[in-house]
MOPAC internal coordinates of N, CA, C and O (Angstrom, degrees):
PM7 1SCF
backbone

  N    0.0000 0     0.00 0     0.00 0    0    0    0
  C    1.4554 1     0.00 0     0.00 0    1    0    0
  C    1.5254 1   112.79 1     0.00 0    2    1    0
  O    1.2310 1   120.73 1   162.23 1    3    2    1
  N    1.3257 1   116.20 1   -17.77 1    3    2    1
  C    1.4570 1   119.17 1   179.88 1    5    3    2
  C    1.5165 1   111.06 1   -60.49 1    6    5    3
  O    1.2310 1   120.64 1   140.23 1    7    6    5
  N    1.3252 1   116.37 1   -39.77 1    7    6    5
  C    1.4591 1   119.91 1   178.74 1    9    7    6
  C    1.5260 1   110.90 1   -62.64 1   10    9    7
  O    1.2310 1   120.25 1   136.75 1   11   10    9
  N    1.3239 1   117.13 1   -43.25 1   11   10    9
  C    1.4667 1   120.68 1   179.32 1   13   11   10
  C    1.5233 1   110.30 1   -63.07 1   14   13   11
  O    1.2310 1   120.38 1   138.54 1   15   14   13
  N    1.3230 1   116.89 1   -41.46 1   15   14   13
  C    1.4634 1   120.00 1   179.73 1   17   15   14
  C    1.5265 1   110.84 1   -63.00 1   18   17   15
  O    1.2310 1   120.54 1   139.48 1   19   18   17
  N    1.3261 1   116.57 1   -40.52 1   19   18   17
  C    1.4643 1   120.79 1   176.73 1   21   19   18
  C    1.5390 1   110.33 1   -61.75 1   22   21   19
  O    1.2310 1   120.59 1   135.97 1   23   22   21
  N    1.3324 1   116.48 1   -44.03 1   23   22   21
  C    1.4683 1   119.54 1   179.92 1   25   23   22
  C    1.5227 1   111.32 1   -66.00 1   26   25   23
  O    1.2310 1   119.84 1   144.60 1   27   26   25
  N    1.3283 1   117.90 1   -35.40 1   27   26   25
  C    1.4690 1   121.08 1   175.77 1   29   27   26
  C    1.5266 1   109.65 1   -61.53 1   30   29   27
  O    1.2310 1   120.46 1   133.41 1   31   30   29
  N    1.3222 1   116.73 1   -46.59 1   31   30   29
  C    1.4738 1   120.68 1   178.80 1   33   31   30
  C    1.5246 1   110.79 1   -59.52 1   34   33   31
  O    1.2310 1   120.40 1   140.08 1   35   34   33
  N    1.3208 1   116.84 1   -39.92 1   35   34   33
  C    1.4638 1   121.12 1   179.17 1   37   35   34
  C    1.5276 1   110.52 1   -65.64 1   38   37   35
  O    1.2310 1   119.96 1   137.65 1   39   38   37
  N    1.3179 1   117.68 1   -42.35 1   39   38   37
  C    1.4690 1   121.87 1   178.48 1   41   39   38
  C    1.5228 1   109.96 1   -61.76 1   42   41   39
  O    1.2310 1   120.26 1   134.28 1   43   42   41
  N    1.3240 1   117.11 1   -45.72 1   43   42   41
  C    1.4660 1   120.64 1   179.00 1   45   43   42
  C    1.5226 1   110.16 1   -60.28 1   46   45   43
  O    1.2310 1   119.75 1   137.34 1   47   46   45
  N    1.3121 1   118.09 1   -42.66 1   47   46   45
  C    1.4657 1   122.12 1   178.83 1   49   47   46
  C    1.5307 1   111.26 1   -61.32 1   50   49   47
  O    1.2310 1   120.87 1   137.50 1   51   50   49
  N    1.3284 1   115.94 1   -42.50 1   51   50   49
  C    1.4659 1   120.53 1   177.95 1   53   51   50
  C    1.5256 1   110.13 1   -62.02 1   54   53   51
  O    1.2310 1   120.54 1   135.46 1   55   54   53
  N    1.3262 1   116.56 1   -44.54 1   55   54   53
  C    1.4701 1   120.80 1   178.98 1   57   55   54
  C    1.5243 1   111.10 1   -60.51 1   58   57   55
  O    1.2310 1   120.58 1   136.47 1   59   58   57
  N    1.3265 1   116.50 1   -43.53 1   59   58   57
  C    1.4639 1   120.09 1   178.57 1   61   59   58
  C    1.5235 1   110.77 1   -62.29 1   62   61   59
  O    1.2310 1   120.20 1   137.89 1   63   62   61
  N    1.3259 1   117.22 1   -42.11 1   63   62   61
  C    1.4634 1   121.33 1   179.03 1   65   63   62
  C    1.5245 1   112.14 1   -61.53 1   66   65   63
  O    1.2310 1   120.38 1   148.60 1   67   66   65
  N    1.3324 1   116.88 1   -31.40 1   67   66   65
  C    1.4653 1   121.66 1  -179.34 1   69   67   66
  C    1.5277 1   112.44 1   -94.02 1   70   69   67
  O    1.2310 1   120.78 1  -166.76 1   71   70   69
  N    1.3256 1   116.11 1    13.24 1   71   70   69
  C    1.4709 1   122.89 1   174.21 1   73   71   70
  C    1.5294 1   113.81 1    66.53 1   74   73   71
  O    1.2310 1   120.45 1  -148.25 1   75   74   73
  N    1.3317 1   116.74 1    31.75 1   75   74   73
  C    1.4604 1   120.26 1   173.38 1   77   75   74
  C    1.5309 1   108.39 1   -68.56 1   78   77   75
  O    1.2310 1   120.63 1   -25.88 1   79   78   77
  N    1.3103 1   116.39 1   154.12 1   79   78   77
  C    1.4604 1   120.36 1   177.15 1   81   79   78
  C    1.5212 1   109.97 1  -119.42 1   82   81   79
  O    1.2310 1   121.48 1   -12.76 1   83   82   81
  N    1.3148 1   114.77 1   167.24 1   83   82   81
  C    1.4711 1   123.00 1   175.68 1   85   83   82
  C    1.5363 1   111.87 1    48.88 1   86   85   83
  O    1.2310 1   120.83 1  -129.17 1   87   86   85
  N    1.3212 1   116.02 1    50.83 1   87   86   85
  C    1.4657 1   121.71 1  -179.81 1   89   87   86
  C    1.5253 1   108.80 1   -76.57 1   90   89   87
  O    1.2310 1   120.91 1   -52.43 1   91   90   89
  N    1.3172 1   115.87 1   127.57 1   91   90   89
  C    1.4718 1   121.75 1   179.62 1   93   91   90
  C    1.5185 1   109.20 1  -130.80 1   94   93   91
  O    1.2310 1   121.24 1   -37.95 1   95   94   93
  N    1.3233 1   115.22 1   142.05 1   95   94   93
  C    1.4578 1   121.95 1   174.76 1   97   95   94
  C    1.5196 1   107.43 1  -121.63 1   98   97   95
  O    1.2310 1   120.95 1   -54.93 1   99   98   97
  N    1.3232 1   115.79 1   125.07 1   99   98   97
  C    1.4570 1   121.54 1   177.84 1  101   99   98
  C    1.5234 1   108.77 1  -113.65 1  102  101   99
  O    1.2310 1   120.58 1   -58.59 1  103  102  101
  N    1.3231 1   116.50 1   121.41 1  103  102  101
  C    1.4578 1   122.36 1   176.40 1  105  103  102
  C    1.5265 1   107.30 1   -88.37 1  106  105  103
  O    1.2310 1   120.75 1   -65.75 1  107  106  105
  N    1.3168 1   116.17 1   114.25 1  107  106  105
  C    1.4687 1   120.83 1  -178.46 1  109  107  106
  C    1.5347 1   111.02 1  -119.16 1  110  109  107
  O    1.2310 1   120.81 1  -152.96 1  111  110  109
  N    1.3306 1   116.05 1    27.04 1  111  110  109
  C    1.4682 1   120.13 1   177.78 1  113  111  110
  C    1.5264 1   109.30 1   -54.80 1  114  113  111
  O    1.2310 1   121.00 1   -49.16 1  115  114  113
  N    1.3137 1   115.70 1   130.84 1  115  114  113
  C    1.4529 1   120.90 1   178.37 1  117  115  114
  C    1.5193 1   114.88 1    78.08 1  118  117  115
  O    1.2310 1   120.16 1   175.14 1  119  118  117
  N    1.3244 1   117.29 1    -4.86 1  119  118  117
  C    1.4670 1   121.00 1  -179.79 1  121  119  118
  C    1.5211 1   112.61 1  -103.06 1  122  121  119
  O    1.2310 1   120.68 1   162.58 1  123  122  121
  N    1.3211 1   116.30 1   -17.42 1  123  122  121
  C    1.4650 1   121.76 1   174.94 1  125  123  122
  C    1.5224 1   107.72 1  -133.44 1  126  125  123
  O    1.2310 1   120.91 1   -24.58 1  127  126  125
  N    1.3056 1   115.87 1   155.42 1  127  126  125
  C    1.4618 1   120.27 1  -179.33 1  129  127  126
  C    1.5262 1   112.24 1   -89.64 1  130  129  127
  O    1.2310 1   119.90 1   170.63 1  131  130  129
  N    1.3289 1   117.80 1    -9.37 1  131  130  129
  C    1.4537 1   120.32 1  -169.50 1  133  131  130
  C    1.5191 1   115.49 1  -110.00 1  134  133  131
  O    1.2310 1   119.64 1   154.81 1  135  134  133
  N    1.3058 1   118.30 1   -25.19 1  135  134  133
  C    1.4652 1   120.30 1  -177.71 1  137  135  134
  C    1.5229 1   109.33 1  -154.02 1  138  137  135
  O    1.2310 1   121.19 1   -16.92 1  139  138  137
  N    1.3390 1   115.33 1   163.08 1  139  138  137
  C    1.4646 1   121.46 1  -176.73 1  141  139  138
  C    1.5255 1   113.58 1  -109.85 1  142  141  139
  O    1.2310 1   120.34 1   157.64 1  143  142  141
  N    1.3297 1   116.95 1   -22.36 1  143  142  141
  C    1.4590 1   120.75 1  -178.61 1  145  143  142
  C    1.5203 1   110.44 1  -137.40 1  146  145  143
  O    1.2310 1   121.01 1   -35.78 1  147  146  145
  N    1.3285 1   115.68 1   144.22 1  147  146  145
  C    1.4560 1   122.94 1   169.69 1  149  147  146
  C    1.5199 1   105.93 1  -119.00 1  150  149  147
  O    1.2310 1   120.82 1   -55.74 1  151  150  149
  N    1.3326 1   116.05 1   124.26 1  151  150  149
  C    1.4585 1   121.69 1   177.68 1  153  151  150
  C    1.5228 1   106.87 1  -114.96 1  154  153  151
  O    1.2310 1   120.36 1   -53.71 1  155  154  153
  N    1.3364 1   116.92 1   126.29 1  155  154  153
  C    1.4628 1   121.68 1  -179.03 1  157  155  154
  C    1.5206 1   110.40 1  -126.37 1  158  157  155
  O    1.2310 1   121.83 1   -31.38 1  159  158  157
  N    1.3243 1   114.10 1   148.62 1  159  158  157
  C    1.4579 1   119.42 1   173.28 1  161  159  158
  C    1.5196 1   108.79 1  -152.52 1  162  161  159
  O    1.2310 1   121.56 1   -10.44 1  163  162  161
  N    1.3203 1   114.62 1   169.56 1  163  162  161
  C    1.4590 1   121.83 1   178.09 1  165  163  162
  C    1.5217 1   108.88 1  -120.08 1  166  165  163
  O    1.2310 1   121.38 1   -49.20 1  167  166  165
  N    1.3296 1   114.96 1   130.80 1  167  166  165
  C    1.4551 1   120.93 1   173.66 1  169  167  166
  C    1.5143 1   109.65 1   -93.95 1  170  169  167
  O    1.2310 1   120.37 1   -26.46 1  171  170  169
  N    1.2978 1   116.89 1   153.54 1  171  170  169
  C    1.4701 1   120.91 1  -177.09 1  173  171  170
  C    1.5270 1   112.79 1   -75.61 1  174  173  171
  O    1.2310 1   120.30 1   164.14 1  175  174  173
  N    1.3292 1   117.02 1   -15.86 1  175  174  173
  C    1.4655 1   122.42 1   179.97 1  177  175  174
  C    1.5262 1   107.73 1  -163.19 1  178  177  175
  O    1.2310 1   120.11 1    -7.56 1  179  178  177
  N    1.3281 1   117.39 1   172.44 1  179  178  177
  C    1.4655 1   118.97 1   176.81 1  181  179  178
  C    1.5357 1   109.94 1   -64.35 1  182  181  179
  O    1.2310 1   120.38 1   146.53 1  183  182  181
  N    1.2964 1   116.88 1   -33.47 1  183  182  181
  C    1.4735 1   120.44 1   177.16 1  185  183  182
  C    1.5318 1   110.30 1   -62.99 1  186  185  183
  O    1.2310 1   120.25 1   137.64 1  187  186  185
  N    1.3382 1   117.13 1   -42.36 1  187  186  185
  C    1.4581 1   121.44 1   178.35 1  189  187  186
  C    1.5346 1   110.74 1   -67.72 1  190  189  187
  O    1.2310 1   120.14 1   141.56 1  191  190  189
  N    1.3291 1   117.34 1   -38.44 1  191  190  189
  C    1.4663 1   121.25 1   176.00 1  193  191  190
  C    1.5292 1   109.52 1   -57.09 1  194  193  191
  O    1.2310 1   120.29 1   133.90 1  195  194  193
  N    1.3161 1   117.05 1   -46.10 1  195  194  193
  C    1.4650 1   120.91 1  -179.45 1  197  195  194
  C    1.5306 1   111.89 1   -67.77 1  198  197  195
  O    1.2310 1   119.94 1   145.05 1  199  198  197
  N    1.3213 1   117.72 1   -34.95 1  199  198  197
  C    1.4664 1   120.54 1   177.27 1  201  199  198
  C    1.5288 1   110.52 1   -65.80 1  202  201  199
  O    1.2310 1   120.63 1   139.12 1  203  202  201
  N    1.3235 1   116.40 1   -40.88 1  203  202  201
  C    1.4633 1   120.43 1   177.18 1  205  203  202
  C    1.5304 1   109.38 1   -64.16 1  206  205  203
  O    1.2310 1   120.76 1   134.59 1  207  206  205
  N    1.3274 1   116.16 1   -45.41 1  207  206  205
  C    1.4630 1   121.36 1   178.32 1  209  207  206
  C    1.5298 1   110.72 1   -56.72 1  210  209  207
  O    1.2310 1   120.11 1   129.70 1  211  210  209
  N    1.3162 1   117.40 1   -50.30 1  211  210  209
  C    1.4676 1   121.10 1  -178.55 1  213  211  210
  C    1.5250 1   111.43 1   -58.76 1  214  213  211
  O    1.2310 1   120.46 1   137.77 1  215  214  213
  N    1.3322 1   116.73 1   -42.23 1  215  214  213
  C    1.4618 1   120.24 1  -179.42 1  217  215  214
  C    1.5308 1   110.98 1   -66.20 1  218  217  215
  O    1.2310 1   120.26 1   139.78 1  219  218  217
  N    1.3145 1   117.11 1   -40.22 1  219  218  217
  C    1.4673 1   120.08 1   178.32 1  221  219  218
  C    1.5197 1   109.46 1   -65.21 1  222  221  219
  O    1.2310 1   120.21 1   133.91 1  223  222  221
  N    1.3275 1   117.20 1   -46.09 1  223  222  221
  C    1.4697 1   120.70 1  -179.08 1  225  223  222
  C    1.5318 1   111.70 1   -60.67 1  226  225  223
  O    1.2310 1   119.93 1   142.70 1  227  226  225
  N    1.3088 1   117.73 1   -37.30 1  227  226  225
  C    1.4636 1   122.05 1  -178.53 1  229  227  226
  C    1.5279 1   112.89 1   -71.67 1  230  229  227
  O    1.2310 1   120.42 1   153.40 1  231  230  229
  N    1.3150 1   116.80 1   -26.60 1  231  230  229
  C    1.4618 1   120.13 1  -169.87 1  233  231  230
  C    1.5180 1   116.09 1  -113.64 1  234  233  231
  O    1.2310 1   119.81 1   176.07 1  235  234  233
  N    1.2981 1   117.96 1    -3.93 1  235  234  233
  C    1.4608 1   120.59 1  -176.80 1  237  235  234
  C    1.5199 1   109.64 1  -120.57 1  238  237  235
  O    1.2310 1   121.33 1   -48.57 1  239  238  237
  N    1.3195 1   115.05 1   131.43 1  239  238  237
  C    1.4645 1   119.51 1   175.61 1  241  239  238
  C    1.5376 1   108.88 1   -87.39 1  242  241  239
  O    1.2310 1   120.93 1    -1.61 1  243  242  241
  N    1.2788 1   115.83 1   178.39 1  243  242  241
  C    1.4571 1   123.36 1   177.59 1  245  243  242
  C    1.5349 1   113.85 1    65.89 1  246  245  243
  O    1.2310 1   119.85 1  -153.21 1  247  246  245
  N    1.3168 1   117.90 1    26.79 1  247  246  245
  C    1.4647 1   119.72 1   175.81 1  249  247  246
  C    1.5205 1   109.12 1   -75.20 1  250  249  247
  O    1.2310 1   120.78 1   -55.77 1  251  250  249
  N    1.3164 1   116.11 1   124.23 1  251  250  249
  C    1.4560 1   120.41 1   179.01 1  253  251  250
  C    1.5284 1   111.63 1   -95.20 1  254  253  251
  O    1.2310 1   120.70 1   135.85 1  255  254  253
  N    1.3375 1   116.27 1   -44.15 1  255  254  253
  C    1.4600 1   118.76 1  -179.04 1  257  255  254
  C    1.5207 1   110.73 1  -160.52 1  258  257  255
  O    1.2310 1   121.67 1   -16.96 1  259  258  257
  N    1.3302 1   114.41 1   163.04 1  259  258  257
  C    1.4613 1   122.70 1   176.63 1  261  259  258
  C    1.5180 1   107.14 1  -134.16 1  262  261  259
  O    1.2310 1   120.55 1   -50.06 1  263  262  261
  N    1.3153 1   116.56 1   129.94 1  263  262  261
  C    1.4603 1   122.22 1   178.46 1  265  263  262
  C    1.5267 1   109.31 1  -122.59 1  266  265  263
  O    1.2310 1   120.59 1   -33.59 1  267  266  265
  N    1.3338 1   116.48 1   146.41 1  267  266  265
  C    1.4529 1   121.63 1   174.21 1  269  267  266
  C    1.5135 1   115.53 1    85.97 1  270  269  267
  O    1.2310 1   120.26 1  -171.49 1  271  270  269
  N    1.3145 1   117.11 1     8.51 1  271  270  269
  C    1.4620 1   120.35 1  -177.00 1  273  271  270
  C    1.5257 1   111.81 1   -63.13 1  274  273  271
  O    1.2310 1   120.04 1   142.00 1  275  274  273
  N    1.3150 1   117.52 1   -38.00 1  275  274  273
  C    1.4657 1   120.84 1  -176.63 1  277  275  274
  C    1.5288 1   111.75 1   -62.67 1  278  277  275
  O    1.2310 1   120.46 1   134.51 1  279  278  277
  N    1.3321 1   116.73 1   -45.49 1  279  278  277
  C    1.4669 1   120.45 1  -178.61 1  281  279  278
  C    1.5287 1   111.88 1   -80.24 1  282  281  279
  O    1.2310 1   120.78 1   144.66 1  283  282  281
  N    1.3380 1   116.12 1   -35.34 1  283  282  281
  C    1.4710 1   123.82 1   177.05 1  285  283  282
  C    1.5274 1   113.50 1    60.65 1  286  285  283
  O    1.2310 1   120.60 1  -153.43 1  287  286  285
  N    1.3219 1   116.46 1    26.57 1  287  286  285
  C    1.4619 1   120.68 1   173.35 1  289  287  286
  C    1.5296 1   109.38 1   -91.71 1  290  289  287
  O    1.2310 1   121.03 1   139.78 1  291  290  289
  N    1.3363 1   115.63 1   -40.22 1  291  290  289
  C    1.4515 1   123.48 1   174.98 1  293  291  290
  C    1.5188 1   106.94 1  -143.39 1  294  293  291
  O    1.2310 1   120.83 1   -68.34 1  295  294  293
  N    1.3120 1   116.02 1   111.66 1  295  294  293
  C    1.4580 1   121.54 1   178.60 1  297  295  294
  C    1.5247 1   107.49 1  -105.92 1  298  297  295
  O    1.2310 1   121.21 1   -51.24 1  299  298  297
  N    1.3225 1   115.29 1   128.76 1  299  298  297
  C    1.4637 1   121.72 1   179.79 1  301  299  298
  C    1.5190 1   108.74 1  -113.59 1  302  301  299
  O    1.2310 1   121.02 1   -54.58 1  303  302  301
  N    1.3218 1   115.66 1   125.42 1  303  302  301
  C    1.4620 1   122.30 1   179.40 1  305  303  302
  C    1.5210 1   108.20 1  -112.91 1  306  305  303
  O    1.2310 1   120.67 1   -54.26 1  307  306  305
  N    1.3156 1   116.32 1   125.74 1  307  306  305
  C    1.4575 1   121.74 1   174.11 1  309  307  306
  C    1.5192 1   107.30 1   -97.70 1  310  309  307
  O    1.2310 1   120.75 1   -70.90 1  311  310  309
  N    1.3236 1   116.17 1   109.10 1  311  310  309
  C    1.4637 1   122.04 1   179.81 1  313  311  310
  C    1.5267 1   108.97 1  -115.42 1  314  313  311
  O    1.2310 1   121.12 1  -123.88 1  315  314  313
  N    1.3236 1   115.47 1    56.12 1  315  314  313
  C    1.4750 1   123.64 1   179.26 1  317  315  314
  C    1.5248 1   110.47 1    66.24 1  318  317  315
  O    1.2310 1   119.66 1    77.90 1  319  318  317
  N    1.3126 1   118.25 1  -102.10 1  319  318  317
  C    1.4587 1   120.84 1  -176.78 1  321  319  318
  C    1.5266 1   113.23 1   -90.86 1  322  321  319
  O    1.2310 1   120.75 1  -168.75 1  323  322  321
  N    1.3327 1   116.18 1    11.25 1  323  322  321
  C    1.4634 1   122.26 1   177.80 1  325  323  322
  C    1.5195 1   108.63 1  -131.39 1  326  325  323
  O    1.2310 1   120.69 1   -49.81 1  327  326  325
  N    1.3398 1   116.29 1   130.19 1  327  326  325
  C    1.4630 1   120.83 1   169.86 1  329  327  326
  C    1.5186 1   107.34 1  -104.88 1  330  329  327
  O    1.2310 1   120.87 1   -41.58 1  331  330  329
  N    1.3187 1   115.95 1   138.42 1  331  330  329
  C    1.4607 1   121.70 1   179.70 1  333  331  330
  C    1.5183 1   107.97 1  -122.83 1  334  333  331
  O    1.2310 1   120.66 1   -53.86 1  335  334  333
  N    1.3334 1   116.34 1   126.14 1  335  334  333
  C    1.4612 1   121.81 1   175.73 1  337  335  334
  C    1.5129 1   108.77 1  -116.85 1  338  337  335
  O    1.2310 1   121.54 1   -53.41 1  339  338  337
  N    1.3293 1   114.65 1   126.59 1  339  338  337
  C    1.4618 1   121.09 1   177.37 1  341  339  338
  C    1.5234 1   106.19 1  -118.33 1  342  341  339
  O    1.2310 1   120.59 1   -62.45 1  343  342  341
  N    1.3111 1   116.47 1   117.55 1  343  342  341
  C    1.4608 1   122.48 1  -173.90 1  345  343  342
  C    1.5259 1   112.27 1  -114.65 1  346  345  343
  O    1.2310 1   121.26 1   -22.89 1  347  346  345
  N    1.3311 1   115.20 1   157.11 1  347  346  345
  C    1.4550 1   119.69 1   158.05 1  349  347  346
  C    1.5307 1   105.54 1   -80.41 1  350  349  347
  O    1.2310 1   120.25 1   -14.90 1  351  350  349
  N    1.3053 1   117.12 1   165.10 1  351  350  349
  C    1.4720 1   120.87 1  -178.80 1  353  351  350
  C    1.5271 1   111.20 1   -58.74 1  354  353  351
  O    1.2310 1   120.19 1   133.03 1  355  354  353
  N    1.3296 1   117.25 1   -46.97 1  355  354  353
  C    1.4664 1   120.62 1  -178.26 1  357  355  354
  C    1.5263 1   112.29 1   -63.16 1  358  357  355
  O    1.2310 1   120.09 1   137.97 1  359  358  357
  N    1.3258 1   117.44 1   -42.03 1  359  358  357
  C    1.4632 1   120.67 1  -179.83 1  361  359  358
  C    1.5231 1   110.82 1   -66.50 1  362  361  359
  O    1.2310 1   120.35 1   140.79 1  363  362  361
  N    1.3070 1   116.93 1   -39.21 1  363  362  361
  C    1.4675 1   119.09 1   179.95 1  365  363  362
  C    1.5226 1   111.18 1   -64.17 1  366  365  363
  O    1.2310 1   120.56 1   138.61 1  367  366  365
  N    1.3169 1   116.53 1   -41.39 1  367  366  365
  C    1.4621 1   120.02 1   177.42 1  369  367  366
  C    1.5331 1   111.02 1   -66.77 1  370  369  367
  O    1.2310 1   120.24 1   139.43 1  371  370  369
  N    1.3136 1   117.16 1   -40.57 1  371  370  369
  C    1.4574 1   121.69 1  -177.33 1  373  371  370
  C    1.5368 1   111.62 1   -64.59 1  374  373  371
  O    1.2310 1   120.21 1   131.23 1  375  374  373
  N    1.3266 1   117.20 1   -48.77 1  375  374  373
  C    1.4620 1   120.78 1  -175.67 1  377  375  374
  C    1.5302 1   113.12 1   -81.90 1  378  377  375
  O    1.2310 1   119.68 1   156.67 1  379  378  377
  N    1.3066 1   118.21 1   -23.33 1  379  378  377
  C    1.4634 1   124.38 1   175.18 1  381  379  378
  C    1.5281 1   113.56 1    44.53 1  382  381  379
  O    1.2310 1   120.33 1  -131.78 1  383  382  381
  N    1.3234 1   116.97 1    48.22 1  383  382  381
  C    1.4625 1   119.86 1   176.70 1  385  383  382
  C    1.5177 1   111.81 1   -67.39 1  386  385  383
  O    1.2310 1   120.12 1   155.93 1  387  386  385
  N    1.3240 1   117.37 1   -24.07 1  387  386  385
  C    1.4643 1   120.06 1   176.83 1  389  387  386
  C    1.5292 1   109.69 1   -59.41 1  390  389  387
  O    1.2310 1   120.50 1   138.76 1  391  390  389
  N    1.3099 1   116.65 1   -41.24 1  391  390  389
  C    1.4623 1   120.29 1   178.04 1  393  391  390
  C    1.5126 1   111.64 1   -60.75 1  394  393  391
  O    1.2310 1   120.46 1   139.30 1  395  394  393
  N    1.3001 1   116.72 1   -40.70 1  395  394  393
  C    1.4673 1   121.59 1   178.50 1  397  395  394
  C    1.5345 1   110.79 1   -64.55 1  398  397  395
  O    1.2310 1   120.45 1   130.03 1  399  398  397
  N    1.3208 1   116.74 1   -49.97 1  399  398  397
  C    1.4653 1   120.06 1  -175.96 1  401  399  398
  C    1.5148 1   112.89 1   -71.63 1  402  401  399
  O    1.2310 1   119.81 1   150.83 1  403  402  401
  N    1.3076 1   117.98 1   -29.17 1  403  402  401
  C    1.4648 1   119.75 1   177.97 1  405  403  402
  C    1.5198 1   111.07 1   -68.15 1  406  405  403
  O    1.2310 1   120.01 1   156.44 1  407  406  405
  N    1.3294 1   117.59 1   -23.56 1  407  406  405
  C    1.4575 1   121.12 1   179.34 1  409  407  406
  C    1.5189 1   112.85 1   -82.23 1  410  409  407
  O    1.2310 1   119.71 1   163.00 1  411  410  409
  N    1.3317 1   118.16 1   -17.00 1  411  410  409
  C    1.4619 1   120.74 1  -179.24 1  413  411  410
  C    1.5121 1   112.53 1   -72.75 1  414  413  411
  O    1.2310 1   120.10 1   180.00 1  415  414  413

């Protein structure tokens, strides 16, 4: 898990560099069968969401898939044992995944 924790820290650093806001890391080890961490942030616009996505893709290994890139309202990155969600403000409020993860 040390490797995953290091990659989470790197993802958070990338998000901060790209001016993401409301960055949250949820440790869900042992609570899901598919991943150990959920990292979420909010981009200031769809353009900012895509910039954050590009920076994460360039700097993180183990990327399995990316969903939502075309719309850029909510982009989901599967990075093996880490899921990354990059939202616009409206999408983050609408889907309220923070509420779900805070209950775990």
